[in-house]
C-alpha positions as CSV (number, residue, x, y, z in Angstrom):
1,M,81.7,152.2,179.2
2,L,79.8,150.5,176.5
3,K,81.0,147.3,174.9
4,T,79.9,146.2,171.8
5,I,80.8,143.6,168.8
6,W,80.1,144.3,165.0
7,M,80.1,141.7,163.2
8,S,79.0,141.7,159.0
9,D,77.7,139.9,156.0
10,P,78.0,136.5,156.6
11,H,76.0,135.3,153.8
12,F,75.0,132.2,155.6
13,S,74.1,129.3,153.5
14,D,72.3,126.3,155.0
15,E,74.2,124.2,152.5
16,D,76.1,125.5,149.8
17,D,79.4,127.3,149.4
18,I,80.1,131.1,148.9
19,L,82.6,131.5,146.7
20,G,84.7,128.8,148.0
21,H,83.9,129.7,151.6
22,D,81.7,127.7,154.2
23,P,79.3,130.6,155.9
24,R,78.4,127.8,158.8
25,V,82.2,126.8,159.0
26,R,83.0,130.8,159.5
27,L,79.9,131.9,161.7
28,E,80.3,128.8,164.0
29,N,84.2,130.0,165.0
30,A,82.9,133.4,165.5
31,L,80.8,132.1,167.3
32,D,83.1,130.4,169.5
33,H,85.1,133.3,169.6
34,I,82.7,136.1,170.8
35,N,81.3,133.3,173.3
36,G,84.9,132.8,174.3
37,N,86.7,136.5,175.0
38,H,83.7,138.8,174.7
39,S,80.6,137.3,176.0
40,D,80.5,140.8,178.7
41,A,79.3,142.7,175.7
42,S,76.5,144.8,175.7
43,F,74.7,143.0,172.5
44,C,76.4,142.3,168.7
45,V,75.2,143.8,165.8
46,I,75.4,141.9,162.6
47,S,74.9,144.9,159.9
48,G,73.0,142.9,157.6
49,D,73.6,139.6,154.7
50,M,72.4,137.6,157.0
51,V,71.5,135.2,154.2
52,N,72.9,135.0,150.8
53,Q,69.5,133.9,149.3
54,A,66.3,134.8,151.5
55,T,65.1,131.5,151.5
56,Q,62.8,130.2,154.5
57,E,66.0,127.7,155.1
58,N,68.5,129.4,155.7
59,Y,66.9,132.0,158.0
60,E,66.1,129.0,160.5
61,A,69.5,128.0,159.8
62,I,71.0,131.0,161.3
63,S,67.8,131.7,163.7
64,K,69.1,128.6,165.6
65,L,72.9,128.7,165.1
66,L,72.7,132.0,166.5
67,E,71.0,130.8,169.5
68,K,74.4,129.8,170.2
69,L,75.4,133.3,171.3
70,D,76.2,134.7,174.4
71,V,75.3,138.2,173.4
72,P,71.9,139.7,173.1
73,L,71.6,139.9,169.2
74,L,71.1,143.4,167.6
75,P,70.5,141.9,163.6
76,M,70.3,144.5,160.7
77,V,68.6,143.4,157.0
78,G,71.3,143.8,153.6
79,N,70.9,143.5,149.7
80,H,70.7,140.2,150.4
81,D,67.6,140.2,152.9
82,D,63.9,139.6,152.6
83,R,62.3,141.6,155.6
84,K,59.6,139.2,156.2
85,L,61.3,136.1,156.5
86,F,63.6,138.3,158.2
87,R,61.1,139.2,161.0
88,K,59.7,135.4,161.1
89,N,62.9,134.0,161.7
90,L,64.6,136.7,163.6
91,S,63.6,138.5,167.5
92,L,63.7,142.3,166.6
93,P,63.8,145.4,169.5
94,D,59.9,145.8,170.1
95,A,60.5,149.8,169.1
96,C,61.5,148.5,165.2
97,M,59.5,150.3,163.0
98,K,56.6,148.0,161.1
99,E,57.5,148.3,157.5
100,F,61.3,148.4,158.2
101,I,63.5,147.1,159.9
102,Q,65.0,149.9,161.9
103,F,65.5,150.6,164.6
104,S,67.1,152.0,168.3
105,V,68.1,151.3,171.4
106,S,69.2,153.7,174.2
107,T,72.2,152.8,176.4
108,P,74.0,154.4,179.0
109,S,76.9,155.7,176.5
110,G,74.8,157.2,174.5
111,L,72.1,155.5,171.4
112,I,72.8,152.2,169.4
113,V,70.4,153.5,166.0
114,C,70.3,150.5,163.3
115,L,69.1,151.2,160.1
116,D,67.5,149.3,156.8
117,T,68.7,150.2,153.4
118,L,67.1,147.4,151.7
119,K,66.3,149.0,148.1
120,V,64.1,145.6,147.0
121,G,65.0,144.3,144.1
122,S,68.6,145.7,144.2
123,D,72.3,145.4,145.7
124,A,72.1,149.5,145.7
125,G,70.8,150.5,149.4
126,E,67.5,153.3,149.6
127,L,66.2,155.8,152.7
128,C,63.2,156.2,151.6
129,E,61.1,159.9,153.0
130,E,59.6,157.3,155.4
131,R,63.0,155.9,156.9
132,L,64.7,159.1,156.7
133,D,61.7,161.2,158.6
134,W,62.3,158.6,161.7
135,L,65.6,159.3,161.9
136,R,65.2,163.0,161.3
137,N,62.7,162.7,164.1
138,L,65.0,160.4,166.6
139,L,68.1,163.0,166.1
140,E,65.6,166.2,167.0
141,N,64.4,164.1,170.1
142,N,67.7,162.7,170.9
143,V,70.1,166.3,170.3
144,G,72.3,165.8,174.0
145,K,73.0,162.0,173.4
146,P,75.7,160.5,171.5
147,V,74.0,159.3,168.3
148,Y,76.2,156.2,167.1
149,I,74.7,154.8,163.1
150,F,75.1,151.0,162.2
151,M,74.0,150.9,158.2
152,H,74.7,148.6,155.2
153,H,75.2,150.0,152.7
154,P,78.0,152.9,152.4
155,P,76.4,157.0,151.4
156,M,80.1,157.6,149.9
157,A,82.4,156.5,147.3
158,V,84.8,154.3,149.1
159,G,87.5,154.1,146.8
160,L,86.5,150.4,145.8
161,P,84.3,149.4,142.3
162,M,80.9,148.8,144.5
163,Q,81.1,152.5,144.8
164,D,79.7,153.6,141.5
165,T,76.9,150.5,140.9
166,D,75.9,149.1,144.5
167,G,76.1,152.3,147.6
168,L,72.9,154.4,149.2
169,A,71.5,155.9,146.3
170,D,71.2,159.3,146.8
171,G,73.4,159.1,149.8
172,D,74.1,162.7,149.7
173,V,71.0,163.2,151.5
174,F,71.5,161.4,154.2
175,L,74.8,162.8,154.7
176,E,73.3,166.4,155.1
177,L,71.1,165.0,157.3
178,V,73.4,163.7,159.8
179,S,76.1,166.3,159.4
180,K,73.7,169.1,160.8
181,Y,73.7,167.5,163.8
182,D,76.7,167.3,166.4
183,C,75.4,164.1,168.5
184,V,75.7,162.1,165.6
185,K,79.3,160.9,166.3
186,Y,80.0,158.0,164.3
187,L,79.3,155.8,161.5
188,F,79.5,152.3,160.9
189,I,78.8,150.7,157.8
190,G,78.8,146.6,156.3
191,H,78.4,145.9,153.0
192,V,81.7,146.6,151.5
193,H,83.8,143.1,152.5
194,R,86.4,145.9,154.2
195,P,87.8,147.6,156.2
196,I,88.4,151.7,155.5
197,S,88.2,154.0,157.6
198,G,88.2,158.5,157.2
199,T,85.9,160.9,158.2
200,I,82.7,162.3,155.6
201,R,81.5,165.8,156.2
202,G,82.9,165.9,160.1
203,V,81.2,162.7,160.8
204,P,83.9,159.3,161.9
205,F,83.1,156.0,159.7
206,S,84.4,152.7,159.3
207,T,83.1,149.4,157.2
208,M,83.9,145.9,158.2
209,R,85.3,143.1,157.5
210,S,82.5,140.5,156.1
211,I,82.8,137.0,158.4
212,L,82.8,135.0,155.5
213,Y,84.4,136.1,152.8
214,Q,87.0,140.0,151.4
215,A,87.1,141.9,149.2
216,P,90.3,142.6,147.3
217,A,91.9,146.0,147.8
218,P,91.5,148.7,145.0
219,R,95.0,148.2,143.6
220,P,95.5,146.3,141.5
221,Q,92.3,147.0,140.0
222,W,89.2,144.9,139.2
223,N,85.8,144.9,138.6
224,W,82.9,142.5,139.6
225,D,83.8,140.5,136.0
226,T,87.3,139.6,137.3
227,F,86.3,139.7,141.5
228,T,87.9,137.3,144.0
229,P,87.8,137.0,147.2
230,S,90.8,138.3,149.1
231,E,93.1,135.5,150.9
232,E,92.7,137.7,154.4
233,A,90.9,136.3,157.5
234,P,87.6,137.3,158.6
235,N,87.1,140.0,161.5
236,I,85.4,140.9,164.1
237,G,85.2,144.1,165.3
238,V,84.6,144.7,169.2
239,I,83.6,148.5,169.7
240,T,84.1,150.6,173.2
241,I,82.5,153.9,173.4
242,S,83.3,156.1,176.2
243,D,82.9,159.6,177.1
244,L,86.6,159.5,175.6
245,G,84.9,158.6,172.2
246,V,85.0,155.2,170.5
247,N,87.4,152.3,170.0
248,L,87.3,149.7,167.8
249,Q,89.7,146.6,167.2
250,Y,89.5,144.8,164.4
251,E,90.1,141.3,165.6
252,Q,90.7,137.8,163.4
253,F,88.6,134.7,164.6
254,C,90.3,131.8,162.6
255,R,92.8,131.4,160.1
256,F,92.0,132.2,156.4
257,E,92.1,128.4,155.8
258,E,89.5,127.2,158.1
259,G,86.3,126.6,156.2
260,I,88.0,127.4,152.6
261,Y,88.0,124.8,150.1
262,L,91.1,124.7,148.6
263,K,91.5,124.1,144.6
């Protein structure tokens, strides 16, 4: 059995609060919870948006804070990240692509794949031909092994305002690819700041709450002009993978009031 911790969207800032939320307090609470309860995990995936503003100071600060984590880290890029600063400050597997923060990790329970969906200068994501070819070759060479894919941008509509503006461009191309391979068992998706689960073209998927702030439910209706974070506590995900399948537990690690600047 493989046990993995999943965090997403810390939007870390060394000095600023983000929409009234303190990213330092939230991340410290998450790390303390993981170390106290899940130090037996094989690793911890953070599925993108490591920082809110891609500065050297923010990457240095989050890198130093993440040294507290007792679990090996698999960091990923999101639309708020910068690849050059990311590589400079965070450790990556040796097998990581040269141009992109995209890699796989082999485990006895299957292959963990972390995709790079960053499109420079855009909140939306993309998978260029080079990244898609890398994934295609990986799937072709591992048809007999279960594959679990982590990615930042959702390749499908998720029922929130972001689906029309900042999901994965040409998500249909990605979905057409992965749906051809029975070895692809699950998609784990960041960016959404909200827990959503379902299937798409026969492939199960789940999105994750941010460890910083949460997107509201789709009703009452909202848009980016009226956006206000939901008053919901942050979560980590605790994933266990075995021959029987995937179990994802959303786990609260602090009260909503922790790290909130109340008006």
